[in-house]
C-alpha positions in Angstrom: -24.3 16.5 6.1 -23.5 19.9 7.6 -20.7 21.5 9.6 -21.7 24.0 12.3 -19.4 26.3 14.2 -17.3 27.7 15.7 -19.4 27.4 18.8 -18.9 30.1 21.4 -18.0 27.7 24.1 -15.6 24.8 23.4 -16.3 21.3 24.8 -14.1 19.8 27.6 -11.8 18.4 24.8 -11.6 21.8 23.1 -13.9 21.0 20.2 -15.8 23.9 18.7 -17.3 22.5 15.5 -20.2 20.0 15.0 -20.5 17.7 12.0 -24.1 16.5 11.6 -24.8 13.5 9.4 -28.4 12.5 8.6 -29.5 9.4 6.7 -32.3 10.5 4.4 -34.1 7.2 4.4 -34.2 6.4 8.2 -33.6 10.0 9.4 -31.0 8.4 11.8 -28.6 11.1 12.9 -24.9 11.0 13.8 -22.9 13.8 15.4 -19.2 14.2 15.3 -17.3 17.0 17.2 -14.2 18.6 15.7 -11.5 20.9 16.8 -11.3 22.7 13.4 -12.9 22.6 10.0 -9.7 21.1 8.7 -10.5 17.8 10.4 -13.8 17.4 8.4 -12.5 15.4 5.3 -10.6 12.9 7.5 -13.6 12.4 9.8 -16.1 12.1 6.9 -13.9 9.4 5.2 -13.5 7.4 8.4 -17.3 7.7 9.1 -18.2 6.5 5.6 -15.8 3.5 5.8 -17.1 2.6 9.3 -20.8 2.9 8.2 -20.2 0.8 5.1 -18.8 -2.1 7.3 -21.5 -1.8 9.9 -24.5 -1.6 7.6 -22.9 -3.8 4.9 -24.0 -1.3 2.3 -22.1 1.6 0.9 -23.3 5.2 0.7 -24.3 6.0 -2.9 -25.1 9.7 -2.7 -23.8 12.4 -0.3 -25.7 15.6 0.0 -24.1 18.7 1.5 -24.3 22.5 1.3 -21.6 24.2 -0.8 -19.3 24.7 2.2 -15.6 24.7 1.4 -15.1 21.9 3.9 -17.0 19.5 1.6 -15.5 20.7 -1.7 -11.9 19.7 -1.7 -9.6 17.4 -3.6 -9.3 14.8 -0.8 -13.0 14.2 -0.6 -13.5 14.3 -4.4 -10.8 11.7 -4.9 -12.3 9.4 -2.2 -15.9 9.8 -3.6 -14.6 9.0 -7.1 -12.7 6.0 -5.8 -15.7 4.4 -4.0 -18.3 5.6 -6.5 -20.2 8.1 -4.3 -22.1 10.8 -6.1 -21.7 14.3 -4.4 
């Protein structure tokens, strides 16, 4: 999982950041576009909940760089609640 940006040119909807999520096993890749880095925790939590329902299997380990957008109390509490190792 990585967050890139800000991009020089915004999308039509004004989004300048790109959140890239890759499944290590299948290499399947999802891309989410964000207006700011502050949206990252909310988008990550919604994504993990949605993917758990769709695949009928929860994420067990999340691997990210040490970006501050991934190291915050909101994500830490969510990961602890659902048993995800980060």
